[in-house]
C-alpha positions as CSV (number, residue, x, y, z in Angstrom):
1,M,0.0,0.0,0.0
2,T,1.6,3.3,-1.2
3,K,0.9,6.4,0.8
4,P,0.1,9.4,-1.5
5,T,3.0,11.9,-1.8
6,M,2.6,15.7,-1.7
7,P,2.9,17.7,-4.9
8,N,6.4,18.9,-3.8
9,D,8.8,18.5,-0.9
10,F,10.3,21.0,1.6
11,P,13.6,22.4,0.5
12,P,16.7,20.8,2.0
13,S,17.9,22.1,5.4
14,T,14.6,23.9,5.8
15,F,14.2,23.7,9.5
16,G,16.5,25.4,12.0
17,A,16.5,26.9,15.5
18,N,13.1,28.5,15.2
19,V,11.2,25.2,15.2
20,P,8.6,25.1,18.0
21,A,9.2,22.5,20.7
22,P,7.1,19.3,20.6
23,L,4.6,18.3,23.2
24,A,5.8,18.2,26.8
25,P,7.6,15.1,27.9
26,D,5.0,14.2,30.4
27,V,2.3,13.9,27.7
28,L,4.6,11.9,25.4
29,A,5.3,9.6,28.4
30,E,1.6,8.8,28.5
31,F,1.7,7.7,24.8
32,D,4.8,5.6,25.7
33,A,3.0,3.9,28.6
34,A,0.1,3.0,26.3
35,L,2.5,1.6,23.7
36,I,1.2,4.1,21.1
37,G,3.6,5.1,18.4
38,Y,4.4,8.8,17.8
39,E,6.9,11.0,16.0
40,I,8.3,14.4,17.1
41,A,11.0,14.8,14.4
42,D,11.0,18.1,12.5
43,F,10.2,16.8,9.1
44,E,7.4,14.5,10.2
45,R,5.7,17.3,12.2
46,A,6.1,19.7,9.3
47,D,4.8,17.2,6.8
48,H,1.7,16.6,8.9
49,G,1.2,20.4,9.1
50,R,0.0,20.5,5.5
51,D,-2.4,18.8,3.1
52,W,-3.0,19.4,-0.7
53,W,-4.4,22.8,-0.1
54,P,-2.9,24.9,-2.9
55,L,-1.6,27.5,-0.3
56,S,0.3,24.6,1.3
57,I,2.2,24.0,-2.0
58,G,3.4,27.5,-2.1
59,L,4.4,27.6,1.6
60,A,6.2,24.2,1.4
61,S,8.2,25.3,-1.7
62,R,9.5,28.2,0.4
63,G,10.2,26.0,3.4
64,R,7.4,27.6,5.6
65,V,5.3,25.6,8.0
66,P,2.3,27.8,9.1
67,H,1.3,25.4,11.9
68,W,3.6,23.0,13.7
69,P,1.7,20.1,15.4
70,G,3.2,19.2,18.7
71,V,3.3,15.5,17.9
72,V,2.3,13.1,15.2
73,V,0.6,10.0,16.7
74,F,0.1,6.7,14.9
75,P,-2.6,4.6,16.5
76,T,-3.2,1.1,15.1
77,N,-6.6,0.3,16.4
78,T,-9.8,1.8,17.9
79,E,-8.6,1.3,21.5
80,Q,-5.5,3.3,20.8
81,V,-7.5,6.1,19.2
82,R,-9.7,6.1,22.4
83,T,-6.6,6.4,24.6
84,V,-5.2,9.3,22.5
85,L,-8.5,11.2,22.8
86,R,-8.7,10.7,26.5
87,I,-5.1,12.0,26.9
88,A,-5.9,15.0,24.8
89,S,-9.0,15.7,26.8
90,V,-7.1,15.7,30.1
91,H,-4.4,18.0,28.7
92,H,-6.9,20.2,26.7
93,L,-5.0,19.5,23.4
94,P,-6.7,19.8,20.0
95,V,-6.7,16.7,17.8
96,T,-6.8,16.6,14.0
97,A,-7.6,13.3,12.3
98,Q,-5.5,12.8,9.2
99,G,-5.6,10.1,6.5
100,G,-4.1,10.6,3.0
101,R,-4.2,14.4,3.6
102,S,-5.6,14.8,0.1
103,G,-8.0,17.6,1.0
104,V,-7.6,20.9,-0.8
105,L,-9.0,23.3,1.8
106,G,-6.6,23.0,4.7
107,G,-9.0,20.9,6.8
108,A,-6.5,18.2,7.6
109,V,-3.9,20.7,8.9
110,A,-3.3,20.3,12.6
111,P,-3.2,23.5,14.7
112,E,-0.1,24.8,16.4
113,G,1.0,22.5,19.2
114,G,-1.9,20.1,18.7
115,I,-2.0,16.4,18.0
116,A,-1.9,15.2,14.4
117,L,-3.7,11.9,14.5
118,D,-2.4,9.9,11.6
119,M,-4.9,7.1,10.9
120,T,-3.1,5.4,8.1
121,R,-2.0,2.4,10.3
122,L,-5.6,1.4,10.8
123,N,-5.4,-0.2,7.4
124,A,-7.0,-3.6,7.6
125,I,-9.8,-5.0,5.6
126,I,-11.5,-6.7,8.5
127,G,-14.0,-8.9,6.7
128,F,-16.3,-9.5,3.7
129,D,-19.9,-10.6,3.8
130,D,-20.1,-12.0,0.3
131,V,-23.8,-12.9,0.6
132,S,-24.9,-9.4,1.7
133,G,-22.2,-7.6,-0.5
134,T,-20.6,-5.6,2.3
135,V,-17.0,-5.1,3.5
136,R,-15.8,-4.0,7.0
137,V,-12.7,-1.8,6.8
138,E,-10.6,0.3,9.1
139,A,-10.5,4.0,8.5
140,G,-7.0,4.1,7.0
141,V,-7.6,1.7,4.2
142,F,-6.5,3.3,0.8
143,G,-9.1,1.8,-1.6
144,P,-9.4,-1.8,-2.7
145,S,-5.6,-2.1,-3.4
146,S,-5.2,-2.8,0.3
147,K,-4.5,-6.4,1.4
148,P,-7.1,-8.2,3.4
149,S,-6.0,-9.0,6.9
150,S,-5.8,-12.5,8.3
151,R,-9.2,-11.8,9.9
152,S,-11.0,-11.1,6.7
153,G,-11.9,-14.3,5.0
154,A,-12.1,-12.2,1.9
155,G,-14.5,-13.1,-1.0
156,R,-14.7,-12.0,-4.6
157,S,-16.5,-8.7,-4.1
158,S,-14.7,-5.5,-4.8
159,L,-15.1,-1.8,-3.9
160,P,-16.2,0.2,-7.0
161,S,-13.5,2.3,-8.7
162,V,-15.3,5.4,-7.4
163,L,-13.5,4.6,-4.1
164,R,-10.0,3.9,-5.2
165,P,-8.3,7.2,-4.3
166,G,-8.1,8.4,-0.7
167,D,-8.7,6.6,2.5
168,G,-11.9,5.2,4.0
169,G,-12.1,7.6,6.9
170,G,-11.5,10.5,4.7
171,W,-14.3,9.5,2.2
172,I,-16.8,9.3,5.0
173,A,-15.6,12.3,7.1
174,C,-15.6,14.6,4.1
175,R,-18.8,13.2,2.5
176,G,-17.0,12.3,-0.6
177,A,-18.3,11.8,-4.1
178,G,-16.0,9.7,-6.4
179,Q,-15.6,10.2,-10.1
180,L,-18.0,7.3,-10.8
181,S,-20.6,8.4,-8.3
182,N,-23.3,8.7,-11.0
183,R,-23.4,4.9,-11.1
184,Y,-22.3,3.9,-7.5
185,G,-23.6,6.8,-5.4
186,K,-21.8,9.1,-3.0
187,I,-20.2,7.8,0.2
188,E,-23.4,8.3,2.3
189,D,-25.2,5.9,-0.1
190,I,-22.5,3.3,0.6
191,V,-22.0,3.4,4.3
192,R,-23.9,0.9,6.4
193,A,-22.2,1.0,9.8
194,L,-19.6,3.1,11.7
195,T,-17.4,2.8,14.8
196,V,-16.7,6.3,16.1
197,V,-14.6,7.5,19.0
198,L,-15.9,10.7,20.7
199,A,-13.7,13.4,22.1
200,N,-13.9,12.0,25.7
201,G,-12.9,8.5,24.5
202,D,-16.4,7.0,24.4
203,V,-16.9,4.6,21.5
204,L,-20.2,4.5,19.5
205,E,-21.2,1.6,17.3
206,L,-23.7,2.9,14.8
207,G,-25.8,1.1,12.1
208,G,-25.2,-2.4,11.0
209,R,-28.7,-3.6,11.3
210,G,-29.6,-3.4,7.6
211,P,-29.7,-1.2,4.5
212,R,-32.5,1.0,5.9
213,Q,-34.0,1.5,9.4
214,A,-36.7,3.6,11.0
215,V,-35.7,3.7,14.6
216,G,-35.4,7.5,15.2
217,P,-32.9,10.0,14.0
218,D,-30.0,8.7,11.9
219,L,-27.0,9.2,14.1
220,M,-24.6,8.0,11.4
221,A,-25.6,11.0,9.3
222,L,-24.1,13.2,11.9
223,F,-20.6,11.8,11.4
224,V,-20.8,11.4,7.6
225,G,-19.4,14.8,6.5
226,S,-18.5,16.0,10.0
227,E,-14.7,16.1,9.0
228,G,-13.6,14.9,12.4
229,T,-15.3,17.6,14.4
230,L,-17.8,15.4,16.2
231,G,-15.8,12.2,16.5
232,I,-13.0,10.1,14.9
233,I,-14.2,7.3,12.6
234,T,-12.1,4.2,13.1
235,E,-14.1,1.5,11.2
236,A,-16.9,1.3,8.6
237,T,-19.0,-1.2,6.8
238,L,-19.5,-0.3,3.2
239,V,-21.6,-1.7,0.3
240,T,-19.5,-3.3,-2.4
241,R,-20.1,-4.0,-6.1
242,R,-18.8,-6.9,-8.2
243,L,-16.3,-5.8,-10.9
244,A,-18.1,-4.7,-14.0
245,T,-18.2,-7.2,-16.9
246,Y,-19.0,-4.8,-19.7
247,E,-18.1,-1.2,-20.6
248,R,-19.0,1.4,-23.2
249,R,-17.4,4.8,-23.9
250,A,-18.4,7.8,-26.0
251,A,-17.6,11.5,-26.4
252,Y,-19.5,14.4,-27.8
253,G,-18.9,18.1,-28.6
254,F,-21.4,20.9,-28.0
255,K,-21.4,24.4,-29.3
256,S,-21.9,25.9,-25.9
257,F,-21.6,24.7,-22.2
258,E,-25.3,25.5,-21.7
259,Q,-26.3,23.1,-24.5
260,G,-24.2,20.4,-23.0
261,L,-25.8,21.0,-19.6
262,D,-29.2,20.6,-21.1
263,A,-28.3,17.3,-22.7
264,C,-27.0,16.0,-19.4
265,R,-30.2,17.0,-17.7
266,R,-32.3,15.2,-20.2
267,I,-30.1,12.0,-19.9
268,L,-30.5,11.9,-16.1
269,Q,-34.2,12.7,-16.1
270,R,-34.7,9.7,-18.4
271,D,-33.3,7.6,-15.6
272,A,-30.0,6.9,-17.4
273,S,-27.1,7.2,-15.0
274,P,-23.8,6.5,-16.8
275,A,-20.9,6.1,-14.4
276,V,-19.1,9.1,-15.9
277,L,-20.9,12.0,-17.5
278,R,-18.5,15.0,-17.4
279,L,-18.9,18.1,-19.5
280,Y,-16.1,20.6,-20.1
281,D,-16.2,24.2,-21.3
282,E,-14.2,25.4,-24.2
283,V,-11.1,26.3,-22.1
284,E,-10.9,23.0,-20.3
285,S,-11.8,21.0,-23.4
286,A,-8.8,22.6,-25.2
287,R,-6.5,22.1,-22.2
288,N,-7.5,18.5,-21.5
289,F,-8.5,17.1,-24.9
290,D,-7.1,19.5,-27.5
291,V,-10.5,20.0,-29.1
292,A,-12.3,23.3,-30.0
293,T,-15.7,22.5,-28.5
294,C,-17.4,21.8,-25.2
295,A,-16.5,18.1,-24.7
296,L,-18.7,15.6,-22.9
297,V,-17.0,12.3,-22.0
298,V,-19.3,9.4,-21.1
299,L,-18.4,6.0,-19.7
300,D,-20.7,3.3,-18.4
301,E,-20.0,-0.1,-16.9
302,G,-21.9,-3.0,-15.5
303,Q,-24.3,-5.6,-17.0
304,H,-24.5,-5.6,-20.8
305,D,-28.1,-4.9,-21.2
306,F,-28.2,-2.0,-18.7
307,V,-25.1,-0.4,-20.2
308,E,-26.5,-0.7,-23.7
309,A,-29.8,0.9,-22.7
310,T,-28.0,3.7,-20.9
311,M,-25.7,4.5,-23.8
312,R,-28.7,4.4,-26.2
313,I,-30.4,7.2,-24.2
314,V,-27.1,9.1,-24.1
315,G,-26.8,8.9,-27.9
316,E,-30.4,10.0,-28.4
317,E,-30.0,13.1,-26.2
318,C,-26.7,14.0,-27.8
319,A,-28.0,13.5,-31.4
320,T,-27.5,17.2,-32.3
321,A,-23.9,17.3,-30.9
322,K,-20.8,16.4,-32.8
323,E,-19.6,12.8,-32.1
324,L,-16.0,12.9,-30.9
325,D,-13.4,10.2,-30.7
326,A,-14.2,8.0,-27.8
327,G,-10.5,7.8,-27.1
328,L,-11.0,11.1,-25.2
329,V,-12.4,9.0,-22.4
330,A,-9.1,7.0,-22.2
331,K,-7.2,10.3,-22.1
332,W,-9.4,11.5,-19.2
333,L,-8.9,8.2,-17.3
334,E,-5.2,8.5,-17.7
335,H,-4.8,12.1,-16.5
336,R,-7.8,12.7,-14.2
337,N,-5.7,12.6,-11.0
338,D,-2.6,14.2,-12.3
339,V,-1.6,17.2,-10.1
340,S,2.0,17.4,-11.2
341,A,1.6,20.9,-12.7
342,L,0.5,22.5,-9.5
343,A,3.9,22.8,-7.8
344,P,5.7,24.4,-10.9
345,L,2.9,26.9,-11.3
346,W,3.1,28.0,-7.6
347,E,6.9,28.1,-7.9
348,H,6.5,30.6,-10.8
349,G,4.2,32.8,-8.8
350,L,0.8,31.7,-10.1
351,V,-2.1,31.1,-7.8
352,V,-4.2,28.1,-8.9
353,D,-7.3,26.9,-7.0
354,T,-10.8,25.4,-7.5
355,L,-14.3,25.7,-6.1
356,E,-17.2,23.3,-6.6
357,V,-20.8,24.2,-6.1
358,S,-24.0,22.3,-6.7
359,G,-27.4,23.6,-7.8
360,P,-30.6,22.6,-9.4
361,W,-30.6,22.3,-13.2
362,A,-32.6,25.5,-13.5
363,T,-29.8,27.6,-11.9
364,L,-26.7,26.0,-13.5
365,A,-26.5,28.0,-16.7
366,P,-26.9,31.4,-15.0
367,M,-24.6,30.2,-12.2
368,H,-21.9,29.4,-14.7
369,R,-22.1,32.8,-16.3
370,A,-22.2,34.7,-13.0
371,V,-19.3,32.8,-11.3
372,T,-17.1,33.0,-14.4
373,A,-17.8,36.7,-14.8
374,A,-17.0,37.3,-11.1
375,L,-13.8,35.4,-11.3
376,S,-12.7,37.2,-14.5
377,A,-13.2,40.5,-12.8
378,V,-10.6,39.8,-10.1
379,E,-7.4,41.7,-10.7
380,G,-4.5,39.5,-12.0
381,L,-6.8,36.6,-13.1
382,I,-5.4,34.8,-16.1
383,V,-8.0,32.2,-16.7
384,A,-11.3,30.9,-15.3
385,S,-12.9,27.7,-16.5
386,V,-15.5,25.1,-15.5
387,H,-16.7,21.5,-15.9
388,Q,-19.7,19.6,-14.7
389,S,-18.4,16.9,-12.4
390,H,-21.4,15.1,-10.9
391,A,-24.9,14.9,-12.2
392,Y,-28.2,14.0,-10.6
393,C,-31.9,13.8,-11.6
394,D,-32.6,17.3,-10.2
395,G,-29.2,19.1,-10.6
396,A,-25.5,18.8,-10.9
397,C,-22.1,20.1,-9.6
398,L,-20.0,22.8,-11.4
399,Y,-16.3,22.6,-10.7
400,F,-14.6,25.9,-11.4
401,T,-10.8,26.3,-11.9
402,F,-9.0,29.6,-11.8
403,A,-5.5,30.9,-12.1
404,G,-3.9,34.2,-11.7
405,R,-0.8,36.2,-10.6
406,P,-1.1,38.0,-7.3
407,R,-0.1,41.6,-7.1
408,G,3.7,41.9,-6.7
409,R,4.5,38.4,-7.8
């Protein structure tokens, strides 16, 4: 299992005499007594003081650490997480749960002097229920590439590719939507049970009775999307899907982004939900696919008859668009998670960031125009672009990317 690397590293010999001291020895002694691993070395603390937030890239390239955690702690099971939180409560220390630290908003950055709780050593696939189609995992599992533990008795089921990047706790805590969520749903559609440790060390076991229940408020929903503020997720039961046996791909070009949005709306409202239905404006189509149009890439997978029916509806609703080379889908698959260009852009003084917002279909076209116009009016902006990332029966998400040069850079 390979841990994701950051877009760039701190320069050599970055840290000197001004590094804040780690946690007090008496607190560290309590971790020692509980046999809980931790690290107080400069690089480890600095590295856990950042995530993939674009501002972190610029800071790291200049050797700056905005917040030094007092210690990085590496629990290996729920009981150790419970102990860490009890110690933190006694000493009034903030705790920040961290997994792959692939967030882009700074949410996984531990505050100055706090505890960075690295969950990546809770990495076991605990067990499969091949009949029910569920899998029990620890929070630090990085997608289905992880090896089943000796406890698992693993069967043939597999997590859908929507879940491959990132770690399980992060998907749930951040209420994630994978790139194939049109077909498989968002993480809240997949979670069936959680083990959560509260700030005082109490452990909650939630769900697990069945796919749906009517026994009062849904407490699991409090923790899905809570980003570690209400409790630390240590284990989860997730719905799995068997690997798809059939796949179809297609690509289309539209004269305008609005025309493409309308086609996507009609597709979803005819109950067709291809796994991938991503529409790019002219700027992103040129940058990603080298085409002078608004490109729509479509991929569906699953049982033959369902896929064929879905792609027939897609073709009917895109009949007035230009049919493009379906090889654009392969290009998207190959480069969809490539962030290698971020660090060089920051090092050359360019600010690059994104924002994603959802809305009902009726508001998306005016939203696109208004947000793009507002971004374009910002002094120093070089480019603003958009693509539709996730689509639903009643609306979709627009993902804006913008780049500019700050004053004085």
